[in-house]
N, C-alpha and C positions, 0 to 999 in steps of 0.2 A: 504494500500500500504506500503510494508516494507521499501521502499525508504524514506518514510516520518515518519517512526517510530523513536523514540529516541533510543540512545545507550549509555551505560555507558562505559567509557574508563578511566582507572586509577582512578576510584572512582568519576569521573566527568560526568555529563549527557550532551550529545550533543543532540540538539533538533531534528535533523534528520540525515540521512546518506549521505547527499550531501556535497561533499568536493571540494573546489577550490584548485587544486594541485599547487605546486610551479612553477611559470612562471616568466621569466625575463620580466619586463614591461618597464623599462627605464623612469619611472615616478618620480624617486627619485631626491632629490636635489643634487647639485654637490658634497657635502660632504657625500652623502649617507643617510642622514636623510630623513624622510618621508615628502614629500612636500604636499601642499594642493591638487595638482592634484592626487597624489598617494592616499591620504586619501579619496578623493571623489570617486575614482574608487573602492576601497575596500568597502567603506561604501555602495555604490550602490549594490554591490553583497550581502552584509548583508541584506539590505533592500529588495532585491529580494528573500530572503528566504534561502540562502546558510548557512548551519549549521556550517561548518568548513572551514576557510580560511587560507591558508598558504602563507606567503611571501617568494618568492624564492631567493636563493643565498644571504643570509644576511652575509656579511663578518665581521669577528671579528678583522680585521686589516685595516689600510689605504692602499688603492690600487687604481690604475688608471682604474680598471674595472668598468663599469657603472652598479653597483648593489647597493642594500641597504647596509648600513654599520652601525654597532653598536659597535664601538671600543672605544668610548669616552663617558663619562657621559653626555656631553653636548647634545648628540643625543637622550638621553632617553626620553625627553619631547615629541619629535615628534612621537615616537612610543607609548607613553602613550595616546596622543590625538587620534591616530588611534585605539588603543585598546578600549578606552572609546566609540568611535563612533561605532565601530563594535558591542560592547556589548549592545548598545542601542537596537539593533534588535535581541538580543538573540543568536548571533553567537559567536563561539569560534575562537580565533586568534592564529596562530602558526607562528614561524619564523624558516626558514630552514637555519641552520648554516652550512656554507661550508668553506673549505680552498682550495685555488687554488693549482694546480699541478705545481707550479713554485716558484722560490725564490723571494718572494714578496719584501723583503728589497733591494735586488740587483737590481731588475727591477725598483723599485721606485726611486732609486738613478739615474739610467740612464734616466728615464722619466723626473725627476725633472731638469736634466741637458740638456734636449732637445735632447738627443742622440737616436733618434727614430730608426735609422738603427741598432744600437746595441741592442735596446729593442727588435726589431723583431728577430734578430739573437739569443739572449739569450732566448726569449720566445719559439722559435722553438726548441731549444735544450732542455729546461726544460720540455716541454710537453711530451717529450719522455724519459727523463733521470732523472728528479728531484726525482722521486719516488725511484730511486736506489742511488742517490747521497745524499739525505737528511740524516743527522746524527740522531742517537737516541736522543741525547741531544736536538736537534732542534725539534724533534717530541714531546718531553715532553713539550717544550715551546709552541708549537702549541696547545696542549691540554689545557694548562693554559689559552691561549688567547680565546679559544672557550668556556671554562667554564666562563671566565670573561664576555663574550658576553651574555651567558645564564643568568648570574646574572643581567646584565643590562635589559635584556628582562623581567625578573621576576619583577624588580622594575617598569617597564613600564606597568605592568598588563597583559602581554602576557600570554596565557594559556598553550601553547605547544612549546617545542623545538624539531624540527625535524633535525636529522643528515642527511646531504647530503651524501648518500652512493656511489656517483660517485666522480669525481674530485680526490683530493689527497687520501681520505679515500678509494675510490673504486680502485684507481690505486694500492694501497698497497694490496688490496684483489685479484687483477687480476693475473691470470696465464699468460695473454698475455703481461703484462707490468712489473710486479715485477720480477726482476732478482737478488734480494738481496741474500746474503749468510749468513746473520746474523739471529738473532731470529725473524726478521720481513719478512723473505723470505723463500721460499721452500714449506713446508707443508701447508695444509689448516689452521691448528692451528696457524702457524707463520704468514701467510698472513692476517689473520683476527685479529691478536693480537692488533694492533693499534685501530681498530674499537671498540673492546670490552673494551680496556682500556679507550677510550674516553667515551663510554656509562657509565661505572662505575664512572668515574670522574664527569660526568654531574649529575648522580644520587646523588652524594655526595654534589656537588655545589648547586644544586637546587632541593632538595628532594621533595618539594611539587608540582613541575611542572610535567606535562605529558611529557614523552619522546617518540617521534615518530622516526622511522628510515626509510629513503627511501632506500629500498633494491633494488639496481640496479642490474639487472640480465643480464649477457652476454649469449646470445643465440648462437647457431651454425652459424646463419646467420648474426647477428648484434652485435655491441658493443665491447668495450675493457675494459673500466674502471668499474669493478664491480665483482660480484661473478659469477662463472659458474653456469649454470642452474642446473646441477646435484648436486651441492653443496649447492644450495640455501636453501632447507629444513633443513639441518643440521646447517647451519649458523643461520637460523632463530631461531632454538632452543637455540643456544648459546646466541643470542641477548635477547631472552626472559629471560633466566637465569641471564643475566647481568643486567636486570632491565628495558628493553624496554617495554613500555605499549601498543604500537601499531606499525604496519608495513605498509609501503606503497610500494607495489611491482610494479616495472616498468622496462622498457627496459633500459639497460645500454647504454651509449654513449661513449664519448671520441674519436670519430672518426672524428669529425668536420662536420659530415653529420647530420644536424638536422632532416632529414627525418627518422633517426633511432628511435627517441623518439617522434617526432611530425610529423607523416606521412601524406603527402597530399593525396588527393583522389586517389584511385587506387593503392596505394602502399601497404597498409595493410588492412585487413578486419575490420569491426566493432568489438569492444570488443576483440581486437587481443591479449591482455595479460591476459585475464581472466583465461584461463586454467593453465598457469604457476602460477598465483596467487593462484589458488585452491591447487596446490601441496604444496605451502608454508603454506597456511591456515590449511591444514590437519596435519601439523607438530607441530603446536603451539596452545595455548589456548587463546592467546591475539587477539584482533580484527585486521583484515587485510583489507586494502583498495587497490584498483587498479584503473588504468585509461588506456586510449588508444582507441580513436575513439568511445567513448560512448556518443552519441549525443542526445538521447531522453529518456524520462522516461521509456518507455517500455524496452529499452535495459538495462538500469540500474537495473530495477526491475527483469529482467530475470537473470542477473548475481547474484543478491542477493538471489533470490528464488532457484537457482540451487546450492547454497552453495559455490560459488566460491570466495566470498568476503563478508565483513561486511559493507563496506562503498564504495561509488563510487566517483571517481575523475572525475569531469566535468571541463575541461579546456577551450578549444576554444569554446565549445557550450555556456558557460556562457559569453564569450565575445560577441557572437552573440545575446544573449538574457539574460540579468542579472535577469529577472523575471522567468527564467526557472523553479525554484522550486515552486514559488508561483502559477504559471499557472498549474503545475502538481497537486498541492494541491487543486486547485479550479476545477479540472476536465476539464481543458482547454488545455491539452497537444497539441491539434491540432493547437492552436494559437501560439505555440512557434516558434520563428524565428530560423530556423535550420542553424547550421554551415555547410558550404559547403566544408570544409577542403581544402580551396584554398591556405592557408599559405601566402597570399599576404600582409595583413595588420599586422598580428601577427608575423610570423617568419621572413619574408623578411625585415620588418621594423627594427627589432632588429639587424639583421645581417648587416644592413646598418647604424647602430649606431643611429637609431631613437627610437621612443617609439611605443608600440603596439597599433594598431587600428583594425578595422574590416570592411570589405567591405559591410557587411549586417547590420551593426550597426554604423551609423555615430556619435552616441553619445559616443561611446567607447573612453575613454581617455579624453573626454571633459565633463564629468558628471557635473562639477561645472559651466560650461559656456554655454553648448548647452542644453537648457531646452525648451520643447515644451509648449508654453503658449496659452491661448485662443486668437483667432483673435479679434482685436479691431473693425475691419470692416468686415462684412460678404461679401464674394465674391463667384462667380461661377468660379471654377478652372477646366481647361481642361488639362489633361495630355496626351501628344502624345508619345506613345512608352511604351511598357510593359516590358522593361528590368529591371535590379536591380535598376537603378536610377529612372526610371519612376514609378515603384511600390513604392519605398521609398517616392517619392514626393507625390503620391496619399495617402499613409498612413499618412504622416505628415499633409497634408491638411485636411484630414478627422478628425484627432485627434484634430487639432486646432479649428475645428468647434464644437467639442463636449466636449473638456476638461473643 
């Protein structure tokens, strides 16, 4: 099974082609460092066989956004503990470095003063206009901060730095958002200038680390912050020339509609971004990954065998069953608990400022505290009702009798 074959990326061997793509979890500590809850979650994925795990939205600056942060040396240790834990199971760890599409310092000052009405007003303005207001000098400072973040990640033992190609980077690339008239606006070369400068700076700052790039693609139907679909293959070539070791191709967002990138059931077909990924893969020689409603091994294997990608991003399906990869390797794919694309516990929870959970996996987010142990006293258990709760109760009761 090609999905379970190793792959060499940037001279480093990944044990298989299963990737946990960057998702916002809400598990991090208040200062953005990796909490025990966060470490337990990602370690569980590694234990379940996932070959490549990416932490989403790692900020190189202090901000009020509920994401991981690596802007201070004091945070390195928490990332090191995670890297060591993941490496125990042979998995590789990546951090997705992103910069928000708003004036972080100005918003931090308002937030610190408790001026929440002004925060909302400023944020609404910046989400549309910061890409055009930010000065070239500030852009260079942002690159320095992102490189400093990468250096801290390297000190923590992280394997991969992934550039988030949406948010500010994608807004600059976008024909829908970028209205600049300087050397960062207008032509494709100008709109992608910042992204390529950032990649080159990262290669200089952490030359021994693998550089991944989330290539956010704006399709005719969806997305704003990213590269247009027709320009994606050319941009991919430039990224490869700039030193990127791998690409993760996905749907661009920036619309505020999470269904663009994490579609619930009935909105997008399975493997909906595989064909666009193929057009990018054909333009470059570096490995390319994709994601987008790929929920079982047969789907992932089909994408690989058809030459549309080299690695498969499995997001919500790994929330539903962290043993997804190990079950596939054991020939027990039919035992995988399938993601139902309901977006109830994962997407809705984050939008409501909570942390991700899963309606078909009650242990998700509680890996360190919800552990099924053998029953001390044998009992006869009757479950009345065969819905999700009843089936889960029956499963746990059976497992407690045999664990």
